[in-house]
N, C-alpha and C positions, 0 to 999 in steps of 0.2 A: 190383626192387620196393623195395629200400632207397633208391634214388635218388628215387623218387616221394615217399617219406615225408620225406626231407630237404628237398625242394623245397616240400612242403606246410608243413612246420614253419617254413621261412624266410618263406613268404608269410603265415602266421598271425602271426608276429612283426611283420611289416611292417603288417598290418592293425591289430594292437594299438597300435603306435606312432602310426599315423594317427588311430585312435580317441581315444587319449590327447591328441594334439595338438588335435583338434577339441573335445574336452571341456574342455581347458584354455582354449582361445580363448573358448568359450561361457561358461565360469566367470568369466573376466576381464571379459567384456562385462556379465554379470549383476551382478557386484560394482560395476563402474563405474556402471551404471544405478542401483543402489541408493544409492550415494553421491550421485549427482546428484539423485535424488528427495529424499533427506534434506536436501540444501542448499536445494533449492527450497522444501521444506516450512518450514524455518527462516526463510527469507526472507519467505514468505507470512505466517507467524505474526508476524514483526516488523512487516510492513506493516499487518496487521490491528490490532495493538496501537496503532500510530501513528495509524491512522485513527480508532480508538475514542477516543484522547486528543484528537485534533483535533475530533471530533464533540462531545465533552463541553465543550471550550472554546467551540465555536461555539454550543452551547446556552446557555452563560452570556452570551456576547456578545449573543445575541438578546433578552436581558432588559434590556439597557442602555436608559437614557433618551435623549431627544434630546440633552441636554447631553453625555452620554458619547460619543455618536456624533460630535457636532460637535467635541469635543476630539480625537477620533481620526481626523479626516478625513485622507486621504492614505495613503501606504504607510509602514509602520513595523514594526519587529521586536516581536513579542509572544511572549515565551518562546522556544520553538524553532521558531516559525513566523513567516512574513511575512504581515501582514494589511493589506489595502487596503480603505479605506472611502471610498465615493464617494456624493455626494448628487445624483442626477440630477434630482430634483424637490424642492420644499420639504418634502414629507412622506415621501419615500422614500429609503432608504439601501441601497446595494448593498455587500455584504461578500464579499471573496474571502480565502481562507486558503490559503497555499502553504507547503510545506516550505521551510525556510530554505536548504537545500542545492540546491534545484531551482527551475525556473520553472513546474512543473506545478501547476495549481490542484487542491488536495485537496477543498475544499468551497467552495460559493458559494451565497449566499442574498440575498434582499432583505427588508427589514423596513419597515413603515409606522409612523410616529410622527405622531400628530395634532398639527398646528400650533397648534390652540387649547388644547392641554394646558398650554402655557406661560402663557396669559393667565388672569387671575383670572375666575372665573365670576360673572356678574352676578346669577344666580338663586340663588346659594349663600346659606344662612342666615348672618346676622352675629352 
């Protein structure tokens, strides 16, 4: 009878060791996952802030006059972005905004500027 008790005590100790090993493995995996989620969250917050800044800049660019767009034709650095302005038609300007560190287009839009706005109006009071 004593022999059975010792065998059972030994197998219980083995079960406890296996359970602790499994618990440790699961714990390490959970901590690793939490760290990864935290890093991804910080990256997403930085990307969102960058996109908000780019959107505010693009809102200001959309208010430019024809003269401003004509002065900015081509690709150039604008702050921390690369901006490309193209005039595919006399009254249309295409604008692309990229992060200066990559070639990915963050924002893209087209704006219309009336060609007659530069000419003096004939019906305007003098």
